N, C-alpha and C positions, 0 to 999 in steps of 0.2 A: 599675367592675364591683362588684356586691354580693357580700359573702362567701358562700361555700358553706355550706349548712346541714348541720350534723352530725347524724347519726342517733343518737338516744339509745342508750347502751349499747355503742356501737361504739368501738373503740380506734383512734386515728388512726395509730399505729405498731404494728401487730400483730406479735407475736413468733411465729415458726413453732414448732410443737410438734415435738419430736424424734421420729423414727420409732420405733415400738415393735417390737422384735425378738420375734417369736412364739416363737423357740427359747430366749430368755433364761432362762426358768424350767426348761427341760429340760436346760440345760448342766450337766454334772457338776462338782461342786466338792468340794474337800477330800478326804475319805475315798473318796467315789465316784469321784474322778478318780485318786487316787494309790494306793489300796490294793485296792479292789474288783476292778479288772481282774485282779490276780494271784490272786484267789480264784475268780472266775467263769470265767476263760479257762484251760483245762487246759494250754495250751502255755506259760503263764507260771508254772505252779506250781513248776517247778524253780528259777526265780528267787526265788520266795517262800521256798522251803526254804533256799536259799543265804543270803538276807537273815536268816532266822531263825537260821541257824548263826552268822552274824557277830554277831548280837545276843547269842546264848548265849556266844560266845567273849569278848565284851566284858564281859558282866554276871557270868559265873561267877567270875572272880577278884575282882571287886568284892564280890560276896556272900560269897565265901570269906574275904576279909580282914575284912569286917564281922562275920561270925560267929566266926571263929577268933581274930583279933587284937583285935577290938573297938576298932579305930581310929576316931576321929571322922570322918575324911574318907570312908572307905568306907561307914560307917554313914549319913552324910548322902547319899552318892550312891545307896545302896540305897533310902533313903526317897524320893528324887526318882524313881527308877525305879518304886517302888510307887505313888507319886502319879500318874505318867503312866499306869500300868496302870489305876488307878481311874478316871482321866479317860477312858480308852478304853472301859471298861465303861459309865460313865455316858453317854458320847456315844451308844454303840450302843443303850442302853436308851431314851434320849430320842428318837433319830432313827428307830429302827425299831420301838420298842415292845416289844422282846424282846432277849434275848442271842442272838447268832448267831455267824457265822463269825469275826468279829474277836475276840470274847471267847474263842472256842476257841483261836485262834492265840495270844492272850496267855497263856492258861492253859498251853498246850503249851510255849511259850517259857520260862515260869517253871519248869515241871517239868524240862525239859531243862537249864535253868540250874542247878537244884539238883542234878541227877544229875552234871553236869559238874564242879560245885564239889566234890561229895563225892569223886568219883574223882580229881580233881586233888589233893585233900588226902590221900587214901588212898595214891596212888602217889608222893607227894612232888614232883609236877610244879611246884606253885606254893606 
């Protein structure tokens, strides 16, 4: 029997192409998945406030020790927190083109951290 003729440009063992999920580009990632629901959904705002309070409770002694005692460890930790804050500002500016809710949350967290550190020092709590 004579060999079968191959069609030019055809692949004798074609690989199937994976199906494209039309929702793949619409799926939330990163900030849109983990932070924005707490900002956009009013029923989750109390959770956001509690998370902010925990961040303030963690950061205020660190900032207090960095400013009052000038210890290298708390200074380094404060610089890391400031770097993460700058990263959040930069992310929001690049992703959305403007400063928005995430930036305001970061600013409010730093303001409350400063107030908590001041009163902790003033009252002798820490």
